[in-house]
C-alpha positions as CSV (number, residue, x, y, z in Angstrom):
1,X,41.5,109.8,29.4
2,X,39.2,108.1,31.4
3,X,40.1,107.5,35.8
4,X,38.8,104.7,37.3
5,X,38.0,104.6,41.7
6,X,39.8,102.0,43.7
7,X,39.6,102.8,47.3
8,X,39.1,106.3,46.7
9,X,42.3,106.9,44.2
10,X,41.6,107.5,41.0
11,X,43.2,104.9,38.2
12,X,44.5,106.7,35.2
13,X,42.7,104.8,31.8
14,X,44.4,104.4,29.0
15,X,46.6,108.0,28.0
16,X,45.9,108.4,23.9
17,X,48.3,111.3,24.1
18,X,50.8,107.8,24.4
19,X,50.5,107.7,20.5
20,X,52.4,111.0,19.5
21,X,55.4,109.1,21.4
22,X,54.6,105.7,19.7
23,X,54.7,108.4,16.1
24,X,57.4,110.5,17.0
25,X,59.6,107.0,17.6
26,X,58.3,105.7,14.2
27,X,59.3,108.9,12.3
28,X,62.9,108.5,14.3
29,X,62.8,104.8,12.8
30,X,62.2,106.1,9.2
31,X,64.6,109.0,9.0
32,X,67.3,106.7,10.3
33,X,66.4,104.1,7.7
34,X,66.1,106.5,4.8
35,X,69.5,107.7,6.2
36,X,70.7,104.6,4.3
37,X,73.8,105.2,7.5
38,X,74.8,102.0,9.2
39,X,76.1,103.4,12.2
40,X,72.7,105.4,12.9
41,X,70.4,102.6,12.2
42,X,72.3,100.6,13.7
43,X,72.5,103.2,17.3
44,X,68.3,102.7,16.8
45,X,68.1,99.0,16.1
46,X,70.8,98.4,19.5
47,X,69.0,101.0,21.7
48,X,65.2,100.1,21.3
49,X,66.6,96.2,21.4
50,X,68.8,97.0,24.7
51,X,65.5,98.8,25.9
52,X,62.9,96.1,24.8
53,X,65.2,93.3,26.2
54,X,65.4,95.1,29.5
55,X,62.3,95.4,30.1
56,X,61.5,91.9,29.2
57,X,63.7,90.2,31.2
58,X,62.6,92.9,34.4
59,X,58.8,92.3,33.5
60,X,59.7,88.1,33.5
61,X,62.5,87.7,36.2
62,X,61.8,90.6,38.4
63,X,58.0,91.7,37.9
64,X,56.3,88.1,37.3
65,X,57.3,86.8,40.9
66,X,57.0,89.6,42.9
67,X,53.2,90.0,40.8
68,X,52.7,86.2,42.0
69,X,53.3,87.4,45.3
70,X,51.2,90.1,45.9
71,X,47.3,90.1,47.1
72,X,44.8,90.1,45.0
73,X,44.0,93.8,45.2
74,X,48.1,94.8,45.1
75,X,47.8,92.7,42.2
76,X,44.9,94.6,40.7
77,X,46.0,98.0,41.4
78,X,49.7,97.4,40.1
79,X,48.0,95.9,36.6
80,X,45.8,99.1,36.5
81,X,49.2,101.2,36.2
82,X,51.6,99.1,34.7
83,X,49.4,97.6,31.5
84,X,48.0,101.0,30.3
85,X,51.5,102.6,29.7
86,X,53.0,98.6,28.5
87,X,49.9,98.8,25.4
88,X,52.3,101.5,23.9
89,X,55.8,100.9,25.1
90,X,56.8,97.0,24.2
91,X,55.1,97.1,20.9
92,X,56.4,100.3,20.2
93,X,60.0,98.6,20.8
94,X,59.9,95.7,19.2
95,X,58.9,97.0,16.0
96,X,61.7,99.5,15.9
97,X,64.0,96.8,17.1
98,X,63.0,94.3,14.2
99,X,62.3,96.9,11.3
100,X,65.6,98.9,12.6
101,X,67.5,95.3,12.3
102,X,65.8,94.0,9.2
103,X,67.4,97.2,7.3
104,X,70.4,97.0,9.5
105,X,70.7,93.4,7.8
106,X,70.0,94.7,4.3
107,X,73.0,97.6,4.1
108,X,75.4,95.5,5.5
109,X,74.6,92.6,2.3
110,X,73.4,89.9,5.5
111,X,69.9,89.4,3.2
112,X,71.8,89.5,0.0
113,X,72.2,86.1,-1.7
114,X,75.1,87.0,-3.5
115,X,76.7,87.5,-0.3
116,X,78.4,84.6,1.2
117,X,78.1,85.5,4.5
118,X,73.7,85.9,3.7
119,X,71.6,83.2,4.8
120,X,73.8,81.4,7.3
121,X,72.4,79.7,10.0
122,X,73.0,82.5,12.0
123,X,71.0,85.4,9.9
124,X,68.4,81.8,10.1
125,X,68.5,81.9,13.9
126,X,68.3,85.5,14.0
127,X,64.7,85.8,11.6
128,X,63.7,82.9,13.7
129,X,63.9,84.3,17.3
130,X,62.1,87.5,15.7
131,X,58.9,85.9,14.7
132,X,58.6,84.2,17.4
133,X,59.2,87.2,19.4
134,X,56.8,89.2,17.7
135,X,54.3,86.6,16.9
136,X,54.3,86.2,21.0
137,X,54.3,90.2,21.4
138,X,51.4,91.0,19.7
139,X,49.4,88.2,18.9
140,X,49.5,87.1,22.8
141,X,51.0,89.9,25.1
142,X,48.8,93.0,23.3
143,X,45.7,91.4,23.7
144,X,46.5,89.8,26.9
145,X,47.6,93.2,28.1
146,X,44.3,94.8,26.5
147,X,42.0,92.0,28.3
148,X,43.5,92.1,31.5
149,X,43.2,95.9,31.3
150,X,39.7,96.6,30.9
151,X,38.2,93.2,33.0
152,X,40.2,94.6,36.1
153,X,38.5,98.3,35.3
154,X,35.2,96.3,34.8
155,X,32.4,97.0,37.2
156,X,32.9,93.9,38.5
157,X,36.2,92.1,37.2
158,X,37.0,88.3,37.4
159,X,39.5,87.8,38.8
160,X,39.8,84.1,38.5
161,X,39.7,84.8,34.6
162,X,42.5,87.9,35.1
163,X,44.4,85.2,37.6
164,X,44.8,83.0,34.0
165,X,45.5,85.9,32.2
166,X,48.2,86.7,34.0
167,X,49.5,83.2,34.6
168,X,49.8,82.8,30.6
169,X,51.0,86.9,30.1
170,X,54.0,86.3,33.0
171,X,55.1,82.7,31.2
172,X,55.1,84.4,28.0
173,X,56.9,86.8,28.9
174,X,59.4,84.8,30.5
175,X,59.7,82.6,27.5
176,X,60.5,86.3,25.5
177,X,63.4,87.0,28.4
178,X,65.0,83.3,27.3
179,X,64.8,84.6,23.7
180,X,65.8,87.6,24.1
181,X,69.0,86.0,26.0
182,X,69.3,83.9,22.6
183,X,68.9,86.7,20.2
184,X,71.7,88.9,22.1
185,X,74.2,85.7,21.6
186,X,73.2,85.2,18.2
187,X,73.4,89.1,17.6
188,X,77.1,88.7,19.2
189,X,77.8,85.8,17.1
190,X,77.2,88.2,13.7
191,X,78.5,91.2,15.2
192,X,82.3,89.6,16.2
193,X,82.1,86.6,13.1
194,X,83.8,83.4,14.1
């Protein structure tokens, strides 16, 4: 772990020991999937999905507006402390949620073409939303997290660049929040039926 100094206070670097927690989450997910127990798979899917959705909504609609109103030094300090945690947390939650969700759909027969409920518009909507969320999360948010964090930690950070990156980041997080609400509607429809 490396540290930078900001106004004589050490700023923690990326804690690579968090990879053990990521590995633990993936091990629990894998064991749950291999159990073929629908209740356990559903629990992992819903628990991870609730955390993913809650954090996305909180980041997009609470932290985002607060960050925009902070002075540059406060925004920098918050980003230096927030980003290293988000690097591990959000990709893990999104991967666990979507993977457990896929295997739950398999266990429930939603992916089986012989099942009349399979491949309904609701299933297709869920797959489209999850695909967009995954592309945004792993293709936009994760690289942006890394770029912002590294830029801010550099000896002479380009705060205009950081501002541009963070604007895109906040818009993407807000978009994810809206899609998270849409996926809740879809999941509720799939769970309840009619």
